[in-house]
N, C-alpha and C positions, 0 to 999 in steps of 0.2 A: 772479787765484781766491782768496779768503782761505782759508785750512787748514783751517775748518769746513767749507770750503763742496766743500773737492775731497775736505777727510773723506766729507760724506752721498753727492760724486758714485759715489765707489770704494765704499762700502759699497752700493750701490746698484747698481752693476756686478756688484758681489757675489751681491747677492739676486738678480737679471735669471738669471741661469744656476744659481738652487739652491746655491751656496756654505755649503755646511755649516757652523755655531757662529762665524760672523762675528764677533766680539770689535776692536773700535776704545776703543783709551787714549789717554789724553793725558798726552803723557810731559815734556812743557814743562820742569816743575820738577827732572825727574833728569836730561835730557843738550839739550844745546844745537846737537846733527845734525836735528833732525826735532819737531816739533808731535806727529803724531798714529802710532801706530803700531797696523797692522789683518791680524789673523790670520782667517784659514780653512781653511777644510780640504777639499778635493776629493776625490772617493771614488775615483780613479782618476788616471794619467796622461796620460789622453785630458783626466778634466772637469781635473784641474788647470792642464795648459795653454789648456784654453777656457774658463777665469773670464783668466786673465792677460794671454790675446785680448781678451778684454770689458774687462778694467781700459786694457789701452795704447788698445784704441778709444776711450770712450769720456772717456780724460785727453787723447790728440789732439784729439778733434770738441770737448771745450773750452777746446784751447789752453794747458792745463795742459804743462808738459817732463817727460822720461823722464828722472832722470839714467841709470839704468842696471837691467838687467833681469840678473838672476843663475839659475844652474841651468836653463833653461830645457828645455832638451835632456835630460834625466834626471824633470823633473820631477815627483820628492822631498820639493823644499823650492824655490821660486822667490820670489826677492825683488823686489821690483817698489821701485824707488828713485825716489821722487816728488820731493826734496826736503822740502819742511812736509806726507809721508806718507808713510811707508817700509810697504808693503804686504808680510805674510809668506801665499802661499798655499800649504799642505802637505798630504801626503798625511796623513789618520790614526794611522800607523803612526807617521811622523816626526815628527809633532806632540806627539806625547803622549811620544815617548824626549826632545825637547830641553827640552818643557814651558816654552817662554816665557811665560807666564800665570804658574806659578810664581815666575822669575827676577823678573816685571815684578806680582806679586803683590801691592804694599799699592797697586795703583792704581785707581781705580774705573773700571771703565768705561762709556764717553762711549755716550749716545744718539746716534744719530747718526738725522737727518732725511729721508726719503725726496724726493728733488722731484720736487714733481707736475708 
């Protein structure tokens, strides 16, 4: 699966469960570690876990490899490493505190296409 297709799949899986403030950033010029970074907020521990579970299920269903999932037990900030796409799902307070958008602020958000 091409990186942009994986990005679109993950954004759609977050949208399916009402992930808040979903933002996809292309980081190919800033790092060699990944092509896209996706940020999303979940409104509670349960919501964050559900969003991550949905990302994991969608990735597996489409044959994408998951290299790791960190932070699931506490569900304040969960990172899903899909290689070409790294997903950060956070509760709003955690997202505001770490302000990853500010860290990567020079980047324009990428419009992800929702698969039909």
